C-alpha positions in Angstrom: 91.0 56.5 25.6 94.1 54.1 25.7 93.6 51.2 24.2 93.9 47.7 26.0 95.7 44.6 25.0 94.6 41.7 22.9 94.2 39.1 25.6 91.6 36.6 26.0 90.1 38.3 29.5 89.5 41.6 26.9 88.1 39.9 24.4 85.6 37.5 26.5 84.4 41.1 28.4 84.1 42.8 25.2 81.7 40.0 24.1 79.8 39.4 27.4 78.0 42.9 27.1 76.3 41.0 23.8 76.3 38.1 25.5 74.8 38.1 28.7 74.6 34.8 29.4 78.3 34.7 29.9 77.7 37.0 33.0 74.6 34.6 34.8 74.9 31.6 34.4 78.0 31.1 36.5 75.7 32.9 39.3 72.7 30.3 38.3 70.9 28.8 41.0 70.2 25.5 39.7 68.9 23.6 42.4 66.3 26.5 43.8 65.5 28.2 40.1 65.4 25.4 37.6 62.3 23.8 38.4 60.5 27.2 38.4 61.8 28.1 35.3 60.4 24.6 34.0 56.7 25.3 34.6 57.3 29.4 33.7 58.5 27.7 30.1 55.7 25.1 29.7 52.8 28.1 30.6 54.4 29.9 28.1 54.7 27.7 25.4 51.0 26.4 26.2 50.2 30.3 25.3 52.8 30.9 22.3 51.9 28.2 20.8 48.6 29.2 19.1 49.8 32.6 18.7 52.6 31.6 17.0 49.7 29.8 14.4 47.8 33.1 14.5 50.2 35.7 13.9 52.0 33.4 11.0 48.0 33.5 9.3 48.7 37.2 9.9 52.2 37.5 7.8 50.6 35.5 5.2 52.7 32.3 6.1 52.0 28.9 6.8 51.4 28.3 10.2 54.3 26.5 11.3 56.3 28.9 10.4 55.2 30.7 13.7 56.0 27.4 15.5 59.7 28.1 14.3 59.4 31.7 15.5 58.3 30.5 18.9 60.9 28.2 19.5 63.9 29.9 18.5 63.6 33.6 19.7 63.6 33.2 23.3 66.5 30.3 22.7 68.2 33.7 21.4 67.1 35.9 23.9 68.1 33.5 26.5 71.5 34.2 25.4 71.6 37.4 24.7 68.9 38.7 26.8 69.5 41.6 29.7 65.8 41.3 31.1 65.0 38.5 33.3 61.1 39.6 33.3 60.4 40.4 29.0 58.4 37.4 27.6 59.7 37.4 24.3 57.6 36.4 21.3 55.1 36.6 18.7 54.1 40.5 18.1 51.2 41.4 16.0 51.9 44.6 14.4 55.5 43.1 13.0 53.6 40.6 11.5 51.0 42.4 10.0 53.5 44.6 8.3 55.0 41.4 7.4 52.0 40.7 6.1 51.8 43.8 3.9 54.9 43.8 2.3 54.0 40.2 0.9 50.5 41.3 -0.1 51.5 44.7 -1.5 53.9 42.9 -4.4 53.5 39.2 -6.8 56.3 37.3 -4.8 57.9 36.2 -8.4 58.5 40.0 -8.8 61.0 39.1 -5.9 62.4 36.2 -6.7 64.9 35.6 -9.7 65.6 32.2 -11.5 62.5 30.2 -9.6 59.6 28.7 -11.4 56.5 29.5 -9.4 52.7 27.6 -9.3 50.9 26.7 -6.8 51.7 23.0 -7.3 55.4 23.1 -6.1 56.0 20.1 -8.3 58.7 19.6 -11.3 61.4 22.0 -9.2 59.5 24.6 -9.0 58.5 26.5 -5.6 54.8 27.1 -4.5 53.8 30.9 -3.3 54.2 29.2 0.2 57.6 29.2 -0.2 58.3 32.5 -2.0 56.9 34.4 0.5 59.2 32.9 3.4 61.8 33.6 1.2 60.9 36.6 0.9 60.0 37.0 4.5 62.9 35.5 5.7 64.9 38.0 3.5 63.2 41.1 5.2 63.9 39.6 8.6 68.1 39.5 7.9 67.8 42.5 6.8 65.8 44.5 9.8 67.5 42.4 11.8 71.3 43.6 10.6 69.6 47.3 11.4 69.3 46.4 14.7 72.5 44.9 15.5 74.5 48.0 13.8 72.0 50.2 16.0 72.8 48.1 18.7 76.9 48.2 18.4 76.5 51.8 18.4 74.1 51.8 21.6 71.3 53.6 20.2 68.9 52.3 22.5 69.1 55.4 24.9 66.7 57.0 22.3 63.9 54.8 23.5 63.9 56.7 26.7 63.2 60.1 24.9 59.7 58.3 24.2 57.1 59.2 26.3 54.6 56.9 27.8 51.5 58.9 26.3 53.6 57.8 23.1 53.8 54.2 24.3 50.4 53.9 25.4 48.8 55.7 22.1 51.1 52.8 20.1 49.6 49.9 22.1 46.4 50.8 21.5 46.4 52.0 17.9 47.8 48.6 17.1 45.0 46.6 18.8 42.6 49.0 16.3 45.0 47.7 13.7 45.0 43.9 14.5 40.8 44.2 15.2 40.1 46.1 12.0 42.6 44.0 9.9 40.4 40.8 10.4 37.3 42.2 10.6 36.9 41.6 7.1 37.0 37.8 7.7 34.3 38.8 10.6 31.6 40.2 8.3 32.8 38.5 5.0 34.0 41.6 3.2 36.2 41.1 0.1 38.9 42.8 -1.2 40.3 44.0 2.1 44.2 42.8 1.6 45.6 45.1 3.9 45.6 46.9 6.6 46.3 50.3 5.6 42.7 49.6 3.3 41.1 48.2 5.4 39.9 51.9 7.3 39.0 53.7 3.4 36.7 50.2 2.1 34.5 51.1 5.7 34.1 54.7 3.8 33.0 52.6 0.6 29.4 53.1 0.0 29.9 49.2 -1.7 31.3 48.0 2.0 27.6 48.2 2.9 26.0 46.6 0.1 28.0 43.3 0.4 27.8 43.5 4.6 23.5 43.5 3.6 24.3 40.8 0.6 25.7 38.7 3.5 22.6 38.7 5.9 
């Protein structure tokens, strides 16, 4: 394939494929669309604020972290996204996966050169701060992998995923979220990860804990 000259026009054309706002911002009808888009943004904001608070707890992070996610992610998708019908926001399964990583090991095992305690006084950090550091590092690595996949246009693989697989994933995700929170509903202790939830119900001790509640 013939190499193109390195000109400002060619550079803009190349990056416009990754920053779609360059393509559509000039065609945006401000008088016709702006009012409806503002109302839509307010509606989605009302929905995503409680979602962000709840999913932050699923991730074992402070609720304010969920508010940051619900604020930043839609802005980034406005710049780079290609679908005007997509609703971008927190996802319960991803939140559970992050929470599983944080609960699988002690925060101090991930972080060096920090003194960890519950209060965060005298130059130390709290466990919540340590969880944020680990979750941020995990998010950065996953995002870096996704950027590399986008550069090589690997997204076509999703075309081979059947609708049956997608439906099964959605149903399984709903079951996973429900069972992960079932311990708080019935008061069963020591179910720290979603993977242990199913096996725990097979344990006779679980039923004794439920009977003790009632």
